[in-house]
N, C-alpha and C positions, 0 to 999 in steps of 0.2 A: 877293722871299723871303721863306719860309714857315719852319714849324718843322714838326719832325716829330718825335714822341713816341713812344720804344720801352718799350713795358710791359713787367714780368716775364712771360714767356713760362709756359704751363702746362709742366711736365717730365713732367708727364702721371701714373700709378698713383695719385693721388689725393693727390699731395703740393700741399700749402695754402701752403705757406712755404719759401724757401730760403735760405742765407744766401752773403751775397758776396763773394767772396772776393778776389779782385784786379781792379781794372781796368787796361785795354791802353792806355787813352788818357786824357786831360784836356781840361780846358775850353781852346777854342782849338788844338785838331788836326784837319786833313783827313782824313777818313776815307772809303775807297772801299765798294759792297758787297760784303756778303760776310766783312771784314775784320771780325776777332774784336776785339769793346770790351772784355767783360769775361768773367772766370769765375764761375759759380756751386755751390754745393757744395749737393747730397741729402746723404741720410743716408751716401751710400756714392761717391756718382760725382762727379767733378768737369764739372762742362757749359760749353763754351765759349757765349758770346752774340752772334753776329754780328751786324753790319750789314747792314741791308735795303737801303738807299740810301746815296747819294754828298752827301757836305757838310761841314760843322764845327760839332765841338761847342760845344755851349753852355751848359749845363747834367749835371749829373751826378746821379742821384736816390739815393746812398746812399755810405756808406763801408763799406771792408772790415770785414768782422767782423761789418756791419750784417742782421740777419733780417730780410728782406723778404716780404711777402706777394706770392702769383702774381698779378696784375694789377695791380699798383703801378708808380708812373712810376721809370722804372729809365734814363732818358739822353733828352738833348732835345738834335737836330741841325739844324742852319740848311740848309733845301736849296734847290736852284733851283723855280720854283712853289707851290703854294698849300699844300705841308704837310699835316698830316692832324691839325692841332692846329687846331681852329673857333676863332673870335673871341670866342664865346658861351660858351666854356669855361671854366670854372671852377676847374682843377685847380692843386693846390696847386703852388708853384713847388720845384723841386729845391734840395735843400740847398747844393751847389755852389756859388761866388762864380765869375762868370769873372776869368781871370786875362790880362794881357797876352800879346798873340798874337805869335810872331815870323813875319816871312811865309817860309810853307812853299816849301818847293823842290819838294819831291813828294808828294803820299799812297800811303803804300805800306802793307802788310801789315805788323803787327810780327812781330818776328823770333817762331818758335815756341817753347815750351818747350824743345825737345830739341836747340837749338844746340851741336854741338859745337865745343871750344876751337881753335885754330888754332896752329899750331905759330911763327909767327914775328910778330914785332909790326911796327908798320904804321910806318913810319919818319915819314910826316907827321907824327904828332903829338909826336915826340921834345920839343918844344920849350915843350909846353903845360905849363903854371903849375896846381896842385893846383885843384879846385873850391872855392869857399866856400859851405859849404850850410850852414843851421842844424844843431845835432848831433841835433834829431830829426824832422830832413825824413825823409823814404823816397825814396831815387832810383828810378829805374823799371828794373827789369830783372827777367829769369825769375830763378826756381830755379835753375836751372843755374848760371848766373851766378853768384847770391847765394853757393851753394855752392864755386863754383871761386876767390869771392875771398875765401871764410874761409878754405877750403885754403891762398891761398897770401898773408894775412895783410894784407888790404888791407880799408882803411875805405872802401865805395862811395860814402860821402859828399864823396868828393877825387876821383871818377875824374870826368870829363866824357866825356859820353855820346854816341857818334855815329848812336846809331839813330835812329829814328823818336820825335820828341817827349820827344828827350834819351836813348833809352833806350841802358842803357850793354850792351856784348856785350863777348862774350871778347876780342875784338881791341882792346877801349877797355884793359883787365884787362893783356893785355901791353906796351901802349903805355906803359900809367903804370911798371910796371915797368922799361920800358924807360929810362927817363927818370933812373932813378939815385936816390942818395942826394938831391937836388935836389928831387924831388917828396915825398919822404915829410914826415910834418910835424915842427916844429923837436919838439926834447925832449933826455934825457939819455940813457944808454947804456940797455942792454935791463935793467939793473938796478934803474932808477929808479923811483921809487913810483908807484904810478899810486892815483887817484879818480875815474876815468871809472864810469859806471856806464848801463848800457841796459835802457831798459823793450820789453819784445817780445811783444806781445798774443796770445794763444792764438785764434788765428781759421781758419779752413778746415778744411784738414783736419786737420790738429793738434788743432785744437780736439774733431773728430770722433772722432779717435785716443784723444786724454783720456778722451774720456766712455766712449767702448768699455770701455777698459783698466780704468777705476775700475768700470765697472759689473760687468766679469768678474770681479776680485777680491771685489767685493762679496757677488756672488749666489751665486757658485759656490765652493763647499769642493773650492779646488785642492791634489791631492797632485803631486809629480813622483818620476819613478822613472828612473834611468841604467843602462842595460846597455854595456857592451864588446863592440865587436862585430871578427870578423877579416872584413876587405873584400877579402883580398889575391887569392884566387881570384875575387872579382866585378871587382875591377879589372885582375886578364888578361883576363876573356873581355871588360867595357868595351873595352880597345884591341885584342884580335884583333877585335871587329865594328868596331871602327871603320877598322882596317886595309885591311878587306875590303870592309866598305859604305859607309864613310863618304860617299866621293866622291859614289854615286848616291844616297843616303837620309839623308844627312846625321849629323852625329858626336853620339855620345852620352853626355850628361854620366852624374851620379850621379842625378841625380833620376827619370827614367823607371825606375830598376830599382827605387826607393824605392817608387813608385807602385804598379806589379806586384806588390811585395811585400805591397803593403796589400791591394791587391785579394784576393791570394789569401787570406794569414792572416785576413781581416774574413769570409772564410767560414765560419771556425769561430770567430768572436767578432764574431755581428752587434751585440750592444749596445755594440758600441765606433762602428758606424757608424749615430750617432742624434743625434738632438734634443731638448734637452727643454724641453718649456712647464711653467717651473716656475710660472705663475700657474693654468695648468689643471690640473695635476701629473698631466700625459702625456709620455710617451715614445715621439718618432718615431723608428720605427727605418727605414731606407733602404736597399730592396733594390739601388737604384743606387749606383755608390759616386760620388760626386762630390768629388773630391778641391782644394780649398782649399791654392792654391801662396804662402806671404808672401813679397811681393814688395817690395821697397824703392827708392821714387820718388823724383822732389825733393822733390815738397810731403810725403814721410811714407810709412809701411808701409800697403801695399794690399794684399788678397788673392783675384787672379783664380783661377775657379774651371775646372778641368778635366771635365768632365762626362764622365757616363759612361764612367769610366776601365776600367770591368771589360769594356767591348767593345773598348777600343784596342793595338795592337800599342805596343811598344816606339817606333818610328821615330814611330809615331800620336802617341804622348802626350809624345814629345819637341818635333816639332814644333808642338803645341799649347801645353807651357807657354813654348815660343820665344816664339810671337804673342801668348800671354797676356800676356805679360811687358815686351814690348816695348810693348803696348797701354796699361800699365799704367803703365810707366815715363814716356811720352809724353803720359801724362792723357787717352786716348784710348777707355781701357775704357769700355765700356756697363756701366750698373748691373747689366743682366741676368747679364754676364758677371763680376761681382761679388760675386753673391748665391747663395745655394742649394748652399753645400758642405754635404757632413756629417761629415769631415774633415780637418784642416787639417795641412799638413806645412810645417815652417820649418826655415830653412837659410842661417846667413851664408858658407856656404864656405868660404875659407882664413881667414876671422876666426872662422869657427866655433868654437873653443874647446873647450877641455875639457868641459868640464860648462855647462849653462844651464838655465832655468827656464821653459818658453814659457807666456804667458799664453793660458787657453782662448780661441776662438773663439765665442763666444756665438751661439746653443744649441746648439752641437755640446759632445760628452761627452766627447774627446778632441783630442789636439796630437802631432803627433808630430815633435820636436827633433833634426836633424842636426847633429854637432860635425864637426869636422874630421879629414880623415884623416891618420894620422902613422905613421911606420917607428917600429916600438919591439922590443927582444927579447922575446922570449917563452918558454916551456918548452912544447913539443912531444915527448911520449914520453921524458919524460928531456934532451933537449939545449935549449939555446938557440941560437934562431934571431930571423934577422928578420921580419916581416910588416908588412903594412898595418894597424892599428888604428884604431877609430874608438868613438866613443861614440853610442849613441841614448839623449838626455835629453826624456823623454815627459812630458805635463800631462794630470791627469784629472781627472772632476768625481766627485770622492767621494759625493754626495749618491747617486747611481745609476748608481757606476761603484766594486766591491769590487777591494781592493788585491789581493788573489789571480788576480783577471779580466786586470787590467791588466797584472800580472809576468807570466802567462803567454801574452797577447799578443805583449808586446815579445820572449819566448822564443821567439814561432811566427815574429815577422818575422828575429828573429838567425838563425833554422835557415836559416829560407830565402837569408837576401843569404849566409852562410856556405858555402849548397852552392848556389850559383846556376841548377844544373839544375835544379832543383826548382820553379824560379819558372814553368818552361815545360811541367810536367809536369800532366796532367788525368788 
């Protein structure tokens, strides 16, 4: 038997160090070639680190949240044959200590982060008792499973995992719920006092988001502008196009219409389609419209970029938005797909509320926020009628965008969206 050492790979683009985000294996696990061992985080993208060999994990070289240099030792795997670790090598031993190893049933790939909740629990686990874990122990589970457990009010440390290396799956959550009250921790009613406290390290994507949001609010002079828009005609057009072309071209959401409106409005307001280099004191106005579309994923907010929106049709924009959103939510969006935007569009859909104050996506100077559509009575020509209304809540960098220009820009968007035919008049 030999030892194969895997070092932190060169991610490219001159990156010298990355943050170890999460381990998908632990000491003692059997792994196969191409199995994902860990996720690491660059400035914007999550990158999978696969195994190049079959073998057994014997040591880990870092803890989640640790920033590691490219070329540093990431993991050691015991393999058949000589391995790549020379006996004369004086590499420092990884920090992790071996743990007792259960006899593996079969080496298999971990469940990907895109696991979908299953509808029915597995009856075979109905009699299992809660697992006894230390309060500070972090069970193996994907971000999707952790969110599912939070929504269900389940403490993951009490759940028996059935996946590789004891990884908790969606089925395990359903099976835990199916056990009934006997599986729940002993205690009083829902009104009982609680004195527990969790310490959650800010690492990975959440750390990057925190850093970028703090930097944006510290460096830019934010101001927001909110306008009400009647989208009744726009929604009628969208429904009509979906009924006529949806089966062949795909369904249209509101977003591709908003992207088109941005493209048209920016022709008269190029100062909004810009990036501000505040260190060099230079504004870079872009002819191309690269629209960042803020997307919520299991690991946090990401902004994939619809490139050259000015050259895309409604359906082309819709397909690209859908593709990028899926890649972002699955953690598969590349660094190029997450960078280079010139203006950002953010929407919470049905949860969009009435008003929001979006934070700029530096170094951009404008972000357009979409609030939810609601039916409201409005007065038109002296008559009270029911219309579909929506607010745009947008923010700008006051260092380079004047308030009058911002207001005129949003009014231009309003005119285009309220008279949707003008979106396509050249």
